[in-house]
DOGUBA-572093 format. One line per 3 residues: number of its first residue (from 0); for each residue y, x negated, z negated of C-alpha. Coordinates in pm, whole numbers, m for minus. Layout:
NUM) Y X Z | ...
% end
This chain:
0) 3536 4328 2296 | 3336 4061 2495 | 3132 3804 2343
3) 3384 3516 2502 | 3666 3690 2317 | 3485 3712 1992
6) 3390 3339 2005 | 3757 3263 2069 | 3874 3455 1769
9) 3618 3274 1537 | 3731 2937 1644 | 4103 3044 1542
12) 3947 3142 1208 | 3916 3503 1209 | 3570 3468 1093
15) 3577 3143 917 | 3430 3286 591 | 3166 3473 747
18) 3058 3153 941 | 3046 2945 615 | 2825 3203 458
21) 2602 3209 734 | 2562 2825 731 | 2495 2822 369
24) 2240 3103 404 | 2077 2894 700 | 2074 2571 486
27) 1923 2749 161 | 1663 2913 393 | 1543 2595 555
30) 1514 2427 209 | 1357 2731 80 | 1088 2758 363
33) 1049 2397 372 | 929 2371 21 | 712 2684 69
36) 533 2538 387 | 507 2198 205 | 324 2339 m86
39) 61 2497 131 | 24 2221 393 | 18 1928 135
42) m340 2032 58 | m434 1967 408 | m305 1621 378
45) 11 1677 587 | 359 1487 531 | 659 1703 455
48) 844 1641 796 | 610 1895 967 | 704 2159 694
51) 1068 2087 760 | 1028 2112 1152 | 833 2455 1102
54) 1114 2593 858 | 1366 2502 1146 | 1146 2687 1393
57) 1147 3014 1162 | 1538 3000 1145 | 1585 2899 1510
60) 1585 3148 1814 | 1205 3172 1838 | 1187 3403 1517
63) 1521 3456 1306 | 1744 3406 1602 | 1583 3736 1767
66) 1690 3945 1470 | 2040 3781 1403 | 2270 3725 1694
69) 2459 3393 1575 | 2705 3417 1881 | 2877 3697 1739
72) 2985 3422 1471 | 3083 3162 1720 | 2770 2972 1707
75) 2549 2882 1984 | 2220 2884 1781 | 2110 2781 1449
78) 2000 2424 1564 | 2347 2342 1696 | 2514 2507 1370
81) 2289 2316 1134 | 2326 1986 1354 | 2703 2005 1342
84) 2730 2101 960 | 2521 1803 839 | 2663 1536 1094
87) 2780 1324 810 | 2460 1367 603 | 2271 1241 907
90) 2463 920 893 | 2367 871 543 | 2002 944 620
93) 1974 695 884 | 2131 435 647 | 1854 517 396
96) 1586 515 670 | 1717 144 753 | 1739 52 357
99) 1358 174 291 | 1244 m58 572 | 1208 m392 387
102) 1158 m663 639 | 1007 m879 383 | 714 m642 384
105) 602 m817 721 | 546 m1162 565 | 226 m1018 418
108) m43 m1015 697 | 251 m1111 959 | 7 m1199 1220
111) m247 m922 1184 | 14 m653 1158 | 222 m772 1455
114) m119 m782 1638 | m215 m436 1547 | 124 m297 1632
117) 124 m495 1982 | m226 m355 2025 | m169 11 1977
120) 182 m11 2169 | 31 m175 2465 | m230 52 2550
123) 10 348 2487 | 257 166 2706 | 22 164 2999
126) m96 509 2946 | 267 638 2928 | 346 431 3256
129) 66 598 3440 | 127 934 3292 | 508 953 3289
132) 541 1073 3637 | 272 1331 3614 | 447 1470 3281
135) 761 1472 3459 | 639 1653 3771 | 422 1914 3557
138) 721 2026 3330 | 985 1985 3628 | 826 2150 3944
141) 1114 2299 4071 | 1301 1945 4091 | 1096 1837 4398
144) 1395 1954 4614 | 1634 1771 4428 | 1434 1474 4319
147) 1628 1141 4211 | 1428 837 4145 | 1659 715 3874
150) 1574 1047 3661 | 1232 992 3703 | 1270 614 3576
153) 1478 767 3291 | 1205 1026 3211 | 946 754 3203
156) 1121 518 2985 | 1196 783 2720 | 840 912 2756
159) 701 546 2693 | 923 535 2348 | 782 882 2236
162) 441 765 2270 | 434 421 2145 | 668 495 1821
165) 542 527 1475 | 709 675 1198 | 700 445 932
168) 851 655 665 | 599 921 718 | 311 671 746
171) 422 523 406 | 412 897 245 | 41 927 388
174) m52 593 278 | 84 676 m69 | m104 1022 m98
177) m430 839 14 | m381 574 m276 | m408 297 m18
180) m64 131 m83 | m268 m169 m265 | m553 m199 m39
183) m543 m431 265 | m574 m129 522 | m248 26 368
186) m92 m301 373 | m147 m358 740 | m59 6 830
189) 262 m30 660 | 354 m352 837 | 244 m251 1164
192) 441 65 1124 | 744 m128 1049 | 706 m373 1326
195) 673 m82 1577 | 945 123 1448 | 1193 m135 1454
198) 1100 m240 1811 | 1145 138 1895 | 1446 180 1723
201) 1587 m157 1864 | 1518 m6 2226 | 1684 313 2151
204) 1990 122 2032 | 2016 m44 2354 | 1963 271 2542
207) 2244 457 2372 | 2532 192 2457 | 2573 339 2797
210) 2339 609 2874 | 2333 773 3219 | 2411 1145 3204
213) 2241 1360 3460 | 2383 1674 3607 | 2212 2024 3667
216) 2139 1911 4028 | 1932 1611 3897 | 2225 1365 4036
219) 2363 1092 3765 | 2717 1179 3674 | 2972 947 3695
222) 3055 764 3386 | 3304 479 3260 | 3105 225 3389
225) 2887 381 3664 | 3063 192 3919 | 3089 m132 3745
228) 2881 m430 3836 | 2588 m604 3656 | 2823 m860 3464
231) 3064 m580 3354 | 2757 m390 3207 | 2638 m694 3038
234) 2977 m770 2904 | 2993 m395 2753 | 2666 m446 2607
237) 2779 m766 2434 | 3097 m601 2327 | 2905 m315 2151
240) 2681 m579 1984 | 2978 m746 1848 | 3138 m429 1728
243) 2786 m352 1549 | 2744 m708 1406 | 3103 m694 1279
246) 3048 m342 1104 | 2711 m477 982 | 2875 m789 853
249) 3154 m613 664 | 2887 m373 486 | 2678 m692 386
252) 3004 m850 254 | 3104 m574 43 | 2748 m515 m97
255) 2734 m885 m187 | 3081 m862 m358 | 2964 m565 m571
258) 2650 m759 m664 | 2846 m1056 m779 | 3093 m831 m974
261) 2793 m648 m1138 | 2582 m957 m1217 | 2351 m904 m1482
264) 2377 m529 m1449 | 2105 m301 m1390 | 2314 m33 m1161
267) 2653 12 m1017 | 2878 280 m1137 | 2908 600 m973
270) 3237 516 m827 | 3128 186 m658 | 2820 372 m520
273) 3063 629 m371 | 3279 369 m234 | 2978 190 m70
276) 2888 523 104 | 3219 616 222 | 3257 251 344
279) 2906 285 553 | 3010 641 689 | 3355 506 789
282) 3217 171 966 | 2942 405 1152 | 3217 628 1260
285) 3440 335 1376 | 3155 207 1570 | 3112 534 1758
288) 3485 556 1828 | 3423 207 2010 | 3143 387 2216
291) 2838 339 2007 | 2613 562 1805 | 2702 633 1440
294) 2371 701 1323 | 2223 390 1489 | 2498 198 1327
297) 2421 330 1000 | 2053 237 1054 | 2126 m114 1105
300) 2368 m151 839 | 2087 m24 602 | 1873 m254 746
303) 2081 m547 683 | 2188 m441 334 | 2051 m704 59
306) 1764 m581 m108 | 1831 m799 m432 | 2107 m717 m698
309) 2228 m376 m866 | 2367 m222 m564 | 2040 m194 m362
312) 1857 m55 m687 | 2125 182 m735 | 2116 339 m372
315) 1748 366 m380 | 1729 510 m718 | 2017 773 m659
318) 1959 845 m299 | 1580 890 m303 | 1576 1273 m433
321) 1883 1391 m262 | 1776 1251 84 | 1402 1344 90
324) 1445 1672 m77 | 1767 1799 80 | 1901 1579 368
327) 1580 1517 527 | 1448 1890 548 | 1801 1970 704
330) 1779 1684 962 | 1454 1801 1070 | 1509 2155 1030
333) 1787 2141 1282 | 1562 1984 1536 | 1298 2270 1480
336) 1583 2520 1499 | 1674 2407 1835 | 1352 2482 1975
339) 1298 2836 2144 | 938 2891 2221 | 1020 3187 2442
342) 1242 2988 2678 | 957 2785 2837 | 1026 2880 3192
345) 761 3004 3418 | 474 2852 3189 | 220 3077 3061
348) 53 3004 2709 | m252 2841 2879 | m21 2608 3057
351) 192 2523 2798 | m116 2468 2567 | m248 2225 2835
354) 63 2058 2848 | 75 1979 2469 | m301 1897 2472
357) m244 1636 2778 | 60 1476 2584 | m118 1473 2260
360) m438 1320 2417 | m232 1051 2587 | m65 956 2277
363) m384 973 2061 | m583 766 2296 | m328 495 2341
366) m259 436 1965 | m612 505 1843 | m782 311 2105
369) m560 28 2125 | m566 m15 1744 | m927 m16 1726
372) m982 m241 1987 | m755 m507 1813 | m889 m422 1478
375) m1246 m488 1594 | m1118 m817 1735 | m984 m912 1419
378) m1315 m845 1252 | m1237 m512 1077 | m1501 m263 1037
381) m1490 58 1267 | m1393 298 984 | m1101 90 868
384) m983 31 1239 | m1002 400 1307 | m816 496 989
387) m533 233 1109 | m529 404 1450 | m466 745 1321
390) m213 628 1065 | m11 443 1334 | m19 757 1556
393) 209 950 1316 | 538 1054 1457 | 876 1205 1322
396) 1147 940 1354 | 1181 721 1684 | 1030 986 1911
399) 1268 1263 1765 | 1576 1044 1844 | 1447 957 2195
402) 1392 1336 2258 | 1756 1405 2143 | 1881 1120 2355
405) 1697 1297 2659 | 1856 1627 2555 | 2196 1472 2558
408) 2145 1300 2887 | 1976 1599 3032 | 1679 1406 3146
411) 1432 1688 3053 | 1451 2072 3019 | 1404 2268 2728
414) 1039 2309 2830 | 973 1945 2814 | 1141 1900 2479
417) 936 2183 2324 | 626 2022 2448 | 705 1683 2298
420) 811 1809 1978 | 491 2017 1937 | 262 1728 2051
423) 437 1499 1783 | 357 1781 1520 | 5 1791 1627
426) m40 1411 1621 | 94 1381 1280 | m88 1684 1165
429) m410 1509 1284 | m349 1179 1119 | m346 1315 762
432) m684 1473 763 | m858 1236 993 | m762 941 778
435) m818 1141 446 | m1160 1211 569 | m1254 853 648
438) m1113 718 342 | m1300 977 118 | m1630 859 314
441) m1521 497 231 | m1448 568 m132 | m1795 731 m167
444) m1947 436 m27 | m1749 206 m251 | m1832 405 m558
447) m2200 346 m516 | m2182 2 m353 | m2269 m324 m540
450) m1982 m537 m619 | m2109 m862 m765 | m2000 m1199 m702
453) m2345 m1319 m681 | m2372 m1168 m330 | m2029 m1248 m231
456) m2008 m1548 16 | m1785 m1809 m58 | m1605 m1758 266
459) m1577 m1394 203 | m1263 m1239 57 | m1247 m1192 m314
462) m1055 m907 m449 | m962 m965 m817 | m774 m736 m1047
465) m604 m887 m1339 | m492 m688 m1627 | m212 m794 m1886
468) m60 m629 m2188 | 254 m829 m2153 | 463 m1109 m1993
471) 278 m1368 m2217 | m63 m1315 m2030 | 62 m1325 m1677
474) 56 m1707 m1647 | m301 m1770 m1771 | m422 m1459 m1532
477) m261 m1587 m1223 | m356 m1933 m1282 | m714 m1821 m1293
480) m660 m1599 m963 | m507 m1887 m810 | m798 m2109 m883
483) m1009 m1854 m734 | m874 m1890 m366 | m1020 m2234 m315
486) m904 m2403 m35 | m938 m2174 260 | m1140 m1874 110
489) m903 m1553 95 | m813 m1368 m221 | m631 m1050 m294
492) m483 m1048 m655 | m365 m723 m793 | m198 m734 m1134
495) m206 m419 m1340 | 55 m408 m1616 | m116 m203 m1930
498) 178 m44 m2117 | 64 132 m2416 | 239 507 m2459
501) 383 528 m2812 | 508 871 m2948 | 827 683 m3068
504) 919 560 m2726 | 846 863 m2508 | 1210 891 m2413
507) 1181 547 m2238 | 984 705 m1947 | 1254 951 m1859
510) 1544 704 m1913 | 1373 422 m1760 | 1617 374 m1499
513) 1909 560 m1651 | 2058 289 m1898 | 2341 169 m1706
516) 2603 335 m1917 | 2450 243 m2261 | 2658 115 m2510
519) 2563 m222 m2705 | 2333 m56 m2957 | 2164 164 m2705
522) 2135 m129 m2472 | 1964 m333 m2766 | 1718 m48 m2818
525) 1644 m22 m2459 | 1531 m403 m2441 | 1224 m294 m2652
528) 1143 3 m2409 | 916 16 m2146 | 1164 m94 m1876
531) 1212 m424 m2060 | 858 m501 m2067 | 812 m403 m1709
534) 1098 m635 m1633 | 944 m917 m1822 | 623 m888 m1660
537) 807 m885 m1309 | 1010 m1184 m1377 | 685 m1376 m1520
540) 509 m1274 m1205 | 798 m1384 m983 | 848 m1723 m1159
543) 480 m1804 m1099 | 471 m1710 m755 | 745 m1916 m660
546) 649 m2217 m885 | 448 m2372 m588 | 692 m2306 m301
549) 444 m2475 m55 | 175 m2212 m115 | 299 m1916 m296
552) 29 m1663 m426 | 99 m1321 m315 | 75 m1087 m580
555) 61 m695 m591 | 191 m533 m916 | 90 m189 m1060
558) 181 m38 m1395 | m4 217 m1582 | 165 379 m1896
561) m91 550 m2088 | m267 567 m2443 | m539 298 m2519
564) m766 591 m2549 | m758 675 m2164 | m637 357 m2033
567) m985 246 m1933 | m934 536 m1677 | m617 351 m1514
570) m824 35 m1486 | m1107 214 m1298 | m865 381 m1087
573) m706 41 m1027 | m1041 m105 m957 | m1097 171 m699
576) m754 133 m543 | m775 m239 m497 | m1154 m220 m415
579) m1193 m520 m647 | m1511 m723 m691 | m1383 m869 m1006
582) m1151 m729 m1279 | m1031 m957 m1586 | m905 m826 m1882
585) m745 m1031 m2182 | m937 m1078 m2505 | m801 m873 m2808
588) m725 m1201 m2991 | m437 m1432 m2901 | m397 m1798 m3000
591) m143 m1871 m3265 | 78 m2172 m3285 | m184 m2343 m3494
594) m447 m2289 m3250 | m644 m2027 m3434 | m727 m1677 m3259
597) m562 m1384 m3411 | m537 m1024 m3357 | m207 m891 m3286
600) m58 m559 m3251 | m317 m286 m3129 | m581 m557 m3148
603) m873 m305 m3256 | m762 m45 m2985 | m748 m307 m2712
606) m1094 m433 m2832 | m1236 m84 m2785 | m1069 m53 m2479
609) m1236 m378 m2328 | m1577 m229 m2455 | m1516 91 m2244
612) m1412 m119 m1956 | m1721 m327 m1967 | m1937 m9 m2013
615) m1769 195 m1708 | m1612 m36 m1461 | m1778 m21 m1113
618) m1754 m404 m1061 | m1800 m739 m1233 | m1585 m777 m1576
621) m1439 m1078 m1697 | m1295 m1099 m2046 | m1054 m1409 m2076
624) m1030 m1591 m2396 | m714 m1775 m2325 | m620 m2115 m2515
627) m315 m2201 m2295 | m483 m2238 m1951 | m236 m2491 m1776
630) m65 m2410 m1440 | m201 m2533 m1120 | 71 m2777 m940
633) m13 m3145 m1049 | m292 m3048 m1321 | m690 m3096 m1248
636) m919 m2859 m1406 | m1273 m2919 m1545 | m1465 m2609 m1539
639) m1792 m2582 m1705 | m2036 m2300 m1611 | m2303 m2225 m1883
642) m2635 m2090 m1768 | m2917 m1977 m1970 | m3093 m1682 m1812
645) m3014 m1324 m1669 | m2797 m1143 m1426 | m2460 m1225 m1622
648) m2526 m1595 m1634 | m2585 m1590 m1230 | m2249 m1413 m1216
651) m2078 m1670 m1411 | m2233 m1944 m1200 | m2160 m1773 m884
654) m1802 m1760 m1001 | m1777 m2110 m1081 | m1913 m2228 m739
657) m1622 m2031 m586 | m1382 m2222 m823 | m1522 m2548 m675
660) m1360 m2489 m361 | m1022 m2549 m502 | m914 m2916 m451
663) m792 m2913 m821 | m1098 m2796 m987 | m1408 m2992 m1072
666) m1705 m2772 m1145 | m2009 m2873 m1370 | m2299 m2633 m1419
669) m2496 m2684 m1740 | m2845 m2518 m1761 | m3000 m2433 m2092
672) m3399 m2444 m2081 | m3673 m2447 m2319 | m3870 m2723 m2338
675) m4181 m2752 m2109 | m4442 m2683 m2378 | m4256 m2366 m2478
678) m4241 m2242 m2116 | m4599 m2313 m2021 | m4686 m2058 m2316
681) m4472 m1803 m2196 | m4547 m1577 m1875 | m4255 m1580 m1617
684) m4104 m1258 m1570 | m3938 m1129 m1279 | m3566 m1202 m1425
687) m3687 m1556 m1462 | m3807 m1565 m1114 | m3479 m1459 m977
690) m3311 m1710 m1197 | m3516 m1996 m1052 | m3459 m1868 m689
693) m3077 m1841 m751 | m3056 m2200 m911 | m3248 m2323 m644
696) m2998 m2204 m384 | m2718 m2324 m597 | m2859 m2675 m587
699) m2911 m2652 m227 | m2549 m2532 m106 | m2322 m2701 m374
702) m2527 m2969 m591 | m2674 m3173 m301 | m2323 m3187 m101
705) m2168 m3328 m413 | m1930 m3014 m459 | m2069 m2926 m803
708) m2248 m3157 m1058 | m2541 m3014 m1253 | m2719 m3107 m1555
711) m3026 m2954 m1763 | m3030 m2940 m2129 | m3361 m2870 m2332
714) m3316 m2654 m2627 | m3573 m2479 m2859 | m3353 m2259 m3070
717) m3007 m2144 m3118 | m2912 m2425 m3372 | m2985 m2700 m3070
720) m2800 m2462 m2831 | m2497 m2480 m3031 | m2511 m2855 m3090
723) m2545 m2896 m2708 | m2246 m2676 m2670 | m2053 m2874 m2905
726) m2112 m3202 m2711 | m1983 m3068 m2399 | m1680 m2869 m2458
729) m1435 m3124 m2555 | m1305 m3245 m2208 | m1332 m2910 m2013
732) m1042 m2661 m1963 | m1226 m2353 m1890 | m1578 m2231 m1987
735) m1754 m1983 m1779 | m2039 m1782 m1947 | m2228 m1476 m1900
738) m2207 m1219 m2148 | m2585 m1154 m2178 | m2766 m903 m2379
741) m2870 m556 m2279 | m2978 m513 m1925 | m2838 m856 m1822
744) m2981 m1028 m2134 | m3243 m1268 m1960 | m3556 m1172 m2131
747) m3739 m1368 m2402 | m3612 m1716 m2301 | m3249 m1630 m2364
750) m3340 m1487 m2692 | m3536 m1804 m2801 | m3229 m2012 m2708
753) m2969 m1796 m2887 | m3187 m1721 m3201 | m3045 m1856 m3512
756) m2690 m1948 m3397 | m2568 m1806 m3721 | m2453 m2153 m3826
759) m2073 m2055 m3785 | m1910 m1838 m4041 | m1886 m1541 m3825
762) m1990 m1194 m3900 | m2294 m1088 m3707 | m2195 m921 m3365
765) m1837 m929 m3448 | m1735 m935 m3081 | m2024 m772 m2906
768) m1810 m774 m2585 | m1848 m1159 m2556 | m2200 m1193 m2609
771) m2352 m1473 m2845 | m2262 m1767 m2631 | m1911 m1616 m2557
774) m1846 m1522 m2915 | m1939 m1871 m3063 | m1704 m2026 m2790
777) m1419 m1818 m2894 | m1473 m1873 m3282 | m1200 m2058 m3474
780) m1508 m2219 m3663 | m1635 m2376 m3345 | m1457 m2712 m3399
783) m1355 m2932 m3092 | m1311 m2612 m2866 | m970 m2589 m2705
786) m1074 m2479 m2376 | m1037 m2112 m2235 | m1344 m1896 m2207
789) m1428 m1652 m1936 | m1720 m1422 m2014 | m1863 m1235 m1720
792) m2081 m913 m1699 | m2228 m861 m1370 | m2185 m488 m1221
795) m2454 m269 m1420 | m2506 m26 m1134 | m2616 m327 m903
798) m2861 m415 m1178 | m2975 m59 m1193 | m3008 m32 m821
801) m3213 m370 m808 | m3454 m237 m1055 | m3478 91 m894
804) m3558 m35 m554 | m3836 m278 m714 | m4000 13 m879
807) m3942 216 m530 | m4111 m68 m370 | m4391 m91 m615
810) m4462 278 m609 | m4461 264 m226 | m4728 16 m263
813) m4927 210 m492 | m4883 544 m271 | m5039 392 18
816) m5358 349 m221 | m5339 728 m310 | m5090 949 m439
819) m4765 897 m639 | m4439 1071 m688 | m4087 965 m608
822) m3882 803 m873 | m3545 966 m963 | m3217 792 m855
825) m3063 578 m1154 | m2843 787 m1361 | m2920 1067 m1179
828) m2693 1005 m888 | m2731 1224 m582 | m2827 1122 m234
831) m2504 955 m184 | m2654 640 m325 | m2820 586 13
834) m2466 551 196 | m2435 195 5 | m2364 m108 238
837) m2642 m304 20 | m2663 m576 241
% end
């Protein structure tokens, strides 16, 4: 029996069950191989899409297809069999892809994201226009006799789409694995990828309205509108646009109706979810019946569905796992299964490798080069711009759609499609390790770089990480962060919600997003779980950010669920991810209704947590003793910075001078000094000399122009210091002081001015994390103090490095006069300490 007869018999159902078994086996094999490849390649920083395509290549005609002849079961190849089977799943996948692209994400750093996207795409566009004809001629040498300019134009246009595209979902996964989602680099990369992806998909949407199909001889085949005028083609485009708009409008109205019906609920039921998915698939098929692409229609519907409400929350939560773990591997596995590396025409392995290398080089040069040029023009460092360039060169979505469109239109042959897919894989393969290597180098530099406010200029960006234990502390922390941004100085605010892991509530983690079917009692129990706490904090952040609608404060939220014993590790990781120069944690006591400070739930554990953060954090640490710090709009703040001596006090004054740039803040610096006769009897130390130099700079830059008021108070002991503090705290709303003591203590002068401050009825060293001055101001026995207190400690490693440099300089001077040995690095660090960007 001939193969054609066998295929006909299969079509009539003779081998239907055998075909079903083969299809199920192919899908299971793709999922299995995809998981196996990803478990190996993820260690090299590779996204899952590469594993999916490689799994498809294995089950395709290149490998498995040579052992099993699927034509005997009525199938052309594994790629077409998988593609036909998952046709409806592909519609759901494209809808979910649009749902994941939140256009509101572009609001952050909109101008810079668009410039980066345009820069990389513009250079890629120019290179693709120049290299497009060469690419077509290189891979279609036999078409010279039957050359048609229209096919060359179509090939160049699709080549431009392939080279200029960026796969934002793939980029998001790489950024997440590199822990860059909260960094400015990650935010810019995601925003630029969204802009590029949307532009590419919009172009593809327009091209699929009335694509030109080419025959084997290279001539365009007649279509329904091939002989129509330009006005008729324009009317056809408008008709398609109207059809798509109606479908999108129906889906959006249905989504809003479901949200209105389920108002106040966290999720919708499974029946409503299923009904919405069926509606989306039905609308997409209806649009396809009208002549448009069902996949692109589903993508546009996903892009337009409202992100607020229980429906979007349910769609994301219920579809994320099956789409990423099952649908996506099958979709990209079907693409890989269509590739046959044995059918590359007359090309040798060397020629094929040259074609892939050429395409990869053009794509990388355009994306990386254009992004680096724009990034340097925007003032970014070379490393950061290079990371963005490699990240924006990832492929996997728009380029695959463009290659599929070329396949359906017969623009490219099998060889060209294989070359482009392999080049896309190589580009994405390079992006992960290259970005990871640069980021690791940046993080090593960050780990050993000085991050202190004293060396941060007012016009430079301040990156602040504020920590809260609940919704009650959000307002004060964000108010302080809002004050820090001044009038024009940039500030990046990160809020870390510290949730204590308790044994009695471990179930809340697994049921965090699965309480839509709880009864009234279970709902009441869930109100006190982690989900309730997180929702309260999110609501508080949203309320603060939208309170002043004219100038909203962008806040990036993070959540850490761990025990108090290990929570300092989460804070340190948050500092590193945010690259923060200042982390502010709440004091373990809270103000009661009668004004007294009391220790509530977990007070001792939170106090020990603050002490560990002070000891281990790699940036300046602030502890906020909050006494109802008022919000910003319409309220003026009087801030007083107390300066005695030492590095911590210099840090406090440096932060206060930054607050003075805010139009609602008045800053006063009060310097406590020993009387003249006491100072003349004491020899000035290096610390005191640095204090004098710092205060001279403050007076020149801030006091002389009238931006900050400055007073000097002469005290001889702790009692006089206490009396002087009592006279100045009545009218201020915030006191900024240095912790002092230990390495940042300020020497003998500070010890003299704080000795004998035991006039208050407080135990000795009850709160050593606040220091002597901070503990007094936070005490209930300090009458008349209703102001909040911020206690700052300068980055310890900065002090040690400064001391080490001074000793090294001293020894270098001694070695010039004879002998000497090298000093060990502080804290036994290795030679990476010389990678600091100290200046």
